[in-house]
C-alpha positions, 0 to 999 in steps of 0.5 A, a space after each residue: 623239732 621237739 616231739 612227743 609221741 604217745 602209743 599203747 592205748 586201746 580198749 580194755 575191760 575194767 580191771 585190766 591193764 595197759 602200758 602207755 609209752 611216750 617217745 621224746 625226740 629232738 633233744 635228750 629227755 634226760 633233764 626234763 620232767 614229764 607229765 601225763 594228762 588225760 581228757 575225757 569227753 566233756 571234761 577238762 584236761 586233768 594232770 594224772 602223773 608226773 615224774 622228775 628228772 631224778 625219777 621222783 613221781 607223783 599221782 592224782 589221788 584217783 589213780 594212786 596205787 593203780 598207775 605207775 610212771 617211769 622213765 628210761 632216759 637212754 631210750 628217751 621214753 616215758 611210760 605209764 603203767 595202768 593197772 586195775 583200770 576203771 570205766 572212769 579212766 576212759 580218756 585221751 591220754 597225753 604226755 607233756 613237758 616244758 621246753 624253752 618255757 613252752 609246753 610241748 604235747 603229744 598227739 594223745 592216745 585213746 584209752 577206753 575201759 569197758 564194763 
């Protein structure tokens, strides 16, 4: 089974930081691009950040300059460093990839940013 497991979410005050982790298991991560999504209550799922196998990254405009995605292929880990968090960043965050033409999703980790 190919699995993604997120961790690192929690409650943080506005202006604070969190680092989310996504562990990939089942097959090596090395050749896969990875994405971070988030979904806030009452809103549609939103692509937040992506990283290619070559570690090129991209971000939605609302987090650009505040979030940074990275990967450690040897450890099958992908990270999302979130700085200068805002209340509107509150959401469940998911990592995802494509395997054999199908989307594989983690279970999500809750990020709550308080005022």
